[in-house]
C-alpha positions in Angstrom: 0.0 0.0 0.0 1.0 3.6 -0.6 -0.1 6.6 1.4 0.6 10.0 -0.1 -0.5 13.5 -0.5 -2.3 12.7 -3.8 0.2 14.1 -6.3 -0.5 12.5 -9.7 2.9 10.7 -9.8 2.0 8.7 -6.7 -1.3 7.4 -8.1 0.4 6.5 -11.4 3.1 4.6 -9.5 0.5 2.7 -7.4 -1.5 1.8 -10.5 1.6 0.6 -12.4 2.8 -1.4 -9.4 -0.6 -2.8 -8.6 -0.7 -1.5 -5.1 -3.4 0.2 -3.1 -3.1 4.0 -2.9 -4.5 6.0 0.0 -4.5 9.8 -0.3 -4.2 11.6 3.0 -4.2 15.4 3.3 -3.6 18.1 5.8 -7.0 19.8 5.5 -9.9 18.8 7.7 -11.9 16.0 6.2 -9.0 14.7 4.2 -6.7 13.6 7.1 -8.0 10.1 7.3 -8.3 7.6 4.5 -10.1 4.3 4.7 -10.8 4.9 8.4 -7.3 4.0 9.6 -4.6 5.7 7.4 -3.9 9.2 8.5 -1.3 11.9 8.1 0.2 11.1 11.5 0.9 7.5 10.4 2.8 8.8 7.4 4.7 11.4 9.3 5.6 9.0 12.1 6.9 6.3 9.6 8.9 9.0 7.7 10.5 10.2 11.0 11.4 6.7 12.0 12.9 6.0 8.6 15.0 9.2 8.7 16.2 8.4 12.2 17.1 4.9 11.1 18.9 5.7 7.9 20.9 8.8 9.1 23.9 6.8 10.5 24.4 5.1 7.1 25.2 8.5 5.4 23.0 7.9 2.3 23.2 4.2 1.3 23.3 3.4 -2.4 19.8 3.1 -4.0 20.5 -0.6 -4.9 20.6 -1.4 -1.2 17.5 0.5 -0.1 15.2 -2.6 -0.2 17.6 -4.3 2.3 17.6 -1.3 4.6 13.8 -1.1 4.4 13.6 -4.8 5.3 15.9 -4.2 8.2 13.8 -1.2 9.4 10.7 -3.4 9.1 12.2 -6.0 11.4 13.2 -3.3 13.9 9.7 -1.9 13.9 8.3 -5.4 14.6 6.8 -6.1 11.1 4.8 -2.9 11.1 5.9 -2.1 7.6 5.6 -4.2 4.5 7.5 -3.1 1.4 8.1 -5.4 -1.5 9.8 -3.0 -3.8 10.7 0.7 -3.8 
């Protein structure tokens, strides 16, 4: 699944990848998608990722799937990413 701010590129990526796309916004009435995905989920995950990846000083793109998998294990399986 992909949660984003609704920019066209994200919906095209989700469609091409065959994944669900939930649009969350910052305005009242758009902050929650599908009853459980909200902007705080996205912001929290982004902050956790940034904190996790910072010590690696920008790993090469070809290794990102491995780092995401490692982060998923550290978060207790809260994140599922097949491909970036």
